[in-house]
Steps between C-alpha positions, in 0.01 A plus 500: 500500500291210626233578754587382851203262517584340163870494581442336839321209328721476192843481662423189712352323197809583294728382781309171508564472127873547561487226764332265250782572254751408772318169559492424127871581474575292812326202343698537175825571681477198733443273200804642323724489809389147592617382158822702524582381852361142510729408792356774722204456733169663418543737796823636350333561164206672672731722706711585195188585299368716783832681539510572126145635495571714807811630325314580179209675671711670767332317786698492823441191714675536834419154637825356630484180294433701181782744571735206567394323180554811289838566663615139446377487139587846365701368205230254389229765536706749299565247221139386480377860497710555189331201333142623545498716186592210272346204682165675558474714188132412473431658840679830437180687406323374811798580724550843340136592552498370859815692587359820352165455674683440829702818439181694432333363815809582706485853361139529615625399845772768491793272408702612196780243463609433142749235619273203431432612142868580442603157631248328270622710207865415575410129514330526159159414645329840474372579151589869499306590184178341631232747607371511855200265517156635572368360830208316336715336235755397763235336719346329196839365390582380852162329530542317168853386575416409860212285384701337220774381739261399776587778745153657482168320486295539183 
């Protein structure tokens, strides 16, 4: 098991890596949804992207406007969630690793909910046969991808 001192520093760094993955995915997703829904305002595309990422990563946002948006757009969110596996095939490794790292970090915090991984598997996003990433390789991958898409400074 990880020492408490090491663990207390590692988990926040890994969680930051997961957040970077969410930003990278948000950037890709908004581009895709803007092209798919050219008649919609940018705010709609941003809200839809955010709702999809929250859905994928199991993030609950209880702000009234977010709850209302999700409630009013359930069918669109559901349909677009189904499209992630095919439309973003090139991001499946990154998303799989981020979801698994998040699960591991949640476990370190005493949360053992397999629902997020099961949802990603059911949507065809989670690469089941892929090994759990080592923390260092995950951070390295996130850094490279974050820099390449302009989310992180070089």
